[in-house]
C-alpha positions as CSV (number, residue, x, y, z in Angstrom):
1,M,-22.5,-3.5,5.2
2,T,-22.9,-6.4,2.6
3,K,-22.0,-10.0,3.8
4,F,-19.5,-9.8,0.6
5,E,-18.6,-6.4,1.9
6,I,-17.5,-7.3,5.6
7,A,-15.4,-10.5,3.9
8,V,-13.7,-8.1,2.5
9,L,-13.6,-5.7,5.2
10,V,-12.0,-8.7,7.2
11,C,-9.3,-10.3,4.3
12,F,-8.4,-6.5,4.2
13,A,-8.3,-6.3,0.2
14,L,-9.2,-9.5,-1.3
15,I,-10.5,-9.6,-4.9
16,S,-12.9,-12.9,-4.9
17,M,-13.8,-14.1,-1.1
18,T,-12.0,-18.3,-2.6
19,A,-9.4,-17.5,0.4
20,C,-12.7,-16.5,3.8
21,S,-15.4,-18.3,2.4
22,G,-14.8,-20.2,-0.5
23,E,-17.7,-18.3,-2.9
24,I,-15.7,-17.2,-6.0
25,A,-15.7,-13.5,-7.9
26,P,-17.7,-12.4,-10.8
27,P,-15.0,-13.5,-13.7
28,S,-13.0,-10.6,-15.6
29,E,-11.2,-10.8,-19.2
30,P,-8.4,-12.8,-17.7
31,A,-4.8,-11.3,-18.2
32,A,-1.6,-12.8,-19.4
33,S,0.4,-13.7,-16.4
34,S,3.6,-15.3,-15.6
35,Q,4.7,-17.6,-12.9
36,S,6.5,-15.5,-9.8
37,D,6.9,-15.2,-6.5
38,F,7.0,-13.5,-3.2
39,T,10.1,-12.6,-3.4
40,G,11.3,-8.6,-2.3
41,L,7.8,-8.8,-0.4
42,V,7.9,-10.7,2.8
43,G,6.9,-8.4,5.9
44,T,4.6,-7.1,7.9
45,Y,2.4,-4.5,6.4
46,E,-0.2,-2.1,8.1
47,I,-2.0,-0.7,6.1
48,V,-2.2,3.8,6.6
49,A,-4.8,4.8,3.8
50,V,-8.2,4.1,1.9
51,R,-8.0,6.1,-1.6
52,R,-10.7,6.2,-4.0
53,A,-10.1,5.0,-7.1
54,S,-9.6,8.1,-9.7
55,D,-11.6,6.1,-12.4
56,V,-14.4,6.3,-9.9
57,A,-17.2,8.8,-9.4
58,A,-18.7,7.6,-6.2
59,P,-19.3,9.8,-2.2
60,A,-16.2,9.9,0.2
61,M,-17.1,6.7,1.9
62,M,-18.2,6.5,5.7
63,L,-17.1,3.7,7.4
64,A,-17.7,2.5,11.3
65,E,-15.0,2.8,13.5
66,E,-15.6,-1.1,13.5
67,D,-14.8,-1.4,10.2
68,D,-12.0,1.2,9.4
69,P,-9.0,-1.2,8.0
70,I,-6.6,1.6,9.0
71,G,-4.3,0.1,11.1
72,K,-4.9,-3.7,10.9
73,S,-2.1,-5.8,9.1
74,I,-1.0,-8.1,6.4
75,T,1.8,-9.9,6.5
76,I,3.3,-11.6,3.3
77,T,5.4,-14.3,3.8
78,P,7.3,-16.7,1.3
79,L,4.4,-18.3,0.8
80,G,1.8,-15.7,0.8
81,L,-0.4,-14.4,2.6
82,E,-1.5,-13.4,6.3
83,A,-4.1,-11.9,8.4
84,E,-6.5,-12.0,10.5
85,G,-9.5,-14.0,8.8
86,M,-7.6,-15.8,5.9
87,S,-6.6,-18.8,5.0
88,C,-5.5,-20.8,2.3
89,D,-3.6,-24.3,1.6
90,E,-2.1,-22.8,-1.1
91,W,-0.8,-19.4,-2.1
92,I,0.3,-19.0,-6.1
93,A,1.7,-15.6,-6.8
94,E,2.0,-14.4,-11.0
95,D,3.2,-11.6,-12.6
96,E,0.4,-9.8,-14.1
97,A,0.7,-8.2,-18.1
98,G,-1.0,-5.3,-18.7
99,P,-0.6,-1.5,-17.0
100,N,-0.2,-1.3,-13.3
101,P,-1.8,0.8,-11.7
102,V,0.6,2.6,-9.6
103,E,1.7,4.1,-13.0
104,T,-1.2,4.9,-14.1
105,D,-3.9,6.2,-11.8
106,P,-2.5,9.5,-9.8
107,I,-4.0,8.8,-6.6
108,L,-1.3,6.3,-6.4
109,S,1.7,8.4,-7.4
110,D,3.5,8.6,-3.8
111,L,4.0,4.9,-4.4
112,F,6.2,5.9,-7.7
113,L,8.0,9.6,-7.1
114,P,11.2,9.5,-8.6
115,S,14.5,9.8,-6.6
116,L,16.5,12.9,-5.7
117,D,17.8,12.7,-9.7
118,G,14.6,11.7,-11.2
119,A,15.1,8.3,-12.0
120,F,11.7,6.6,-11.1
121,P,11.5,3.3,-9.2
122,T,11.3,-0.1,-11.3
123,L,7.9,-0.7,-11.3
124,R,7.2,-4.2,-10.2
125,P,4.5,-5.9,-12.2
126,T,1.3,-6.5,-10.4
127,L,1.4,-9.6,-8.7
128,K,-2.0,-11.6,-9.2
129,V,-2.6,-14.0,-6.1
130,M,-3.9,-16.9,-6.7
131,C,-5.6,-19.7,-3.6
132,E,-6.7,-22.8,-4.8
133,G,-7.1,-22.2,-8.5
134,E,-9.0,-19.3,-8.0
135,V,-7.9,-15.1,-7.8
136,A,-7.5,-14.4,-4.4
137,A,-6.2,-10.6,-4.1
138,R,-4.0,-8.1,-6.5
139,I,-1.2,-6.1,-5.5
140,F,0.7,-3.2,-6.4
141,A,4.0,-2.4,-4.9
142,A,7.5,0.0,-6.9
143,D,9.6,-0.5,-4.0
144,N,9.8,-3.0,-0.8
145,R,8.2,-0.8,1.5
146,V,4.5,0.2,0.3
147,I,1.7,-1.7,-1.2
148,A,-1.2,-1.0,-2.6
149,L,-4.4,-3.5,-2.8
150,P,-7.5,-3.4,-4.5
151,W,-10.4,-3.1,-1.9
152,R,-14.4,-3.3,-2.3
153,N,-14.5,-4.4,-5.9
154,S,-11.2,-2.0,-6.8
155,S,-13.3,1.0,-6.1
156,H,-10.7,2.3,-3.7
157,Y,-7.7,1.3,-2.9
158,L,-5.8,0.2,0.6
159,I,-2.6,2.0,1.0
160,A,-0.5,-0.3,3.3
161,E,3.3,0.3,4.8
162,K,6.2,-1.9,6.3
163,P,6.0,0.4,9.5
164,L,9.1,2.1,10.6
165,N,10.7,1.6,14.0
166,E,11.6,3.6,17.3
167,T,14.8,4.2,15.8
168,Q,14.0,4.8,11.7
169,I,11.3,7.4,13.6
170,L,14.2,9.6,15.6
171,R,16.2,9.6,12.9
172,L,13.2,10.8,11.2
173,Q,12.9,12.8,13.6
174,H,16.3,14.7,13.8
175,V,16.4,15.1,9.9
176,L,13.6,17.0,9.6
177,T,13.7,18.8,12.3
178,D,17.4,19.9,11.0
179,M,15.8,20.2,7.1
180,K,12.7,22.9,8.7
181,F,10.2,20.6,8.1
182,G,9.0,20.2,11.6
183,D,10.2,21.3,15.2
184,L,9.4,17.8,16.6
185,E,10.6,16.2,19.4
186,P,12.5,12.9,19.4
187,T,9.8,10.1,20.6
188,G,10.4,7.4,18.1
189,I,6.2,8.0,17.7
190,L,5.2,8.4,14.4
191,D,2.8,10.8,15.7
192,T,0.3,13.8,13.8
193,E,3.5,15.9,14.3
194,T,5.5,13.9,12.7
195,L,3.6,13.1,9.6
196,Q,3.0,16.9,9.1
197,S,6.0,17.3,8.6
198,M,6.4,14.5,6.2
199,R,3.4,15.8,4.8
200,S,5.7,19.4,4.1
201,Y,8.3,17.7,3.3
202,Y,6.5,14.9,0.3
203,E,5.3,18.5,-1.4
204,Y,8.6,19.6,-1.0
205,R,10.0,16.9,-2.9
206,V,7.0,16.8,-5.6
207,D,7.3,20.1,-6.9
208,N,5.0,19.7,-9.2
209,E,1.4,22.6,-9.6
210,G,-0.1,18.5,-10.7
211,A,0.7,16.4,-8.3
212,Y,-1.7,14.6,-5.9
213,I,-0.9,16.5,-2.1
214,F,-2.1,13.6,0.1
215,A,-3.2,14.3,3.5
216,R,-0.9,11.4,4.7
217,P,1.8,10.6,2.2
218,A,3.5,7.2,1.4
219,I,6.2,6.2,2.9
220,S,8.5,5.0,0.1
221,E,11.7,4.4,-0.1
222,S,12.5,7.4,-2.4
223,L,10.5,9.5,-0.1
224,L,13.1,8.4,3.1
225,E,15.8,8.5,0.2
226,K,17.5,11.6,1.2
227,L,16.7,11.4,4.6
228,Q,18.8,8.3,5.5
229,V,16.4,6.4,7.7
230,L,17.1,3.7,6.1
231,D,20.5,3.4,6.6
232,E,22.0,0.5,8.3
C-alpha cells in the first residue's frame, strides 16, 4: 500500500491528508457551499461495509486483515471528527451544493430507503468537513443513523452505522422472529444469524426487481421503522 492509502485507511475516509500529515489533496472543481455544523450527526459510528462506487470499473478489492477498516469507529462531535490517527485544531463544516451520492449512486440505495408510506427521508446536503482551510472529508447521509464516506480517492465508500445497544438488538431479534424472518436466539448481539434475517427483511421491504440487494444492508432508520427497535 502507498503512504497515501495507509493514511486514508488510518483516518478512515479523509479525502485530503491535511488532518493526518499536512499534505494537500489534488485540486478539484470547487462546489458552492454554505456554513453548517455537525448537528444531527453527532455520535459514534462503526464501519460495517466497504463498497465500490457504481461508476468505478475495478476488480474486487482485497485487503489484508490489518488494513481492513470494518469494525473501526469514527466519532462526530459538535466540534468535529475524532478517530485514531486524526487530529485538527479547528474543524469547519459546510453544506455543499450539488447531487448527493446517497440519492444518485445505486450502491448507496439502502441509505435512502423509503418509509412504509412511500415517502423518502429528507436528504441531507453533502457535509464538507474542513481542517485548517483544506477539505478533510465529505459525509453523505439521509438520516441520523447511517453515513457514507468516500474512500480511496472516492473509488469506494465506507458505510458506517451507530451501533444498536443490547436492548435494541434483543427487541430486533424478537420482532424478526415474530415476523417469520428468522428463528433467532435472543442474544442481544448483532450476530451473523440476525444480520441474515435483516437482509431477508430488507429484501421484503425493497420489493423491487431492479434494486441492489446487499449482503449486509445498512440498518437505517427507515429499515427499522416498522420494527419499533428505536422506540424509547
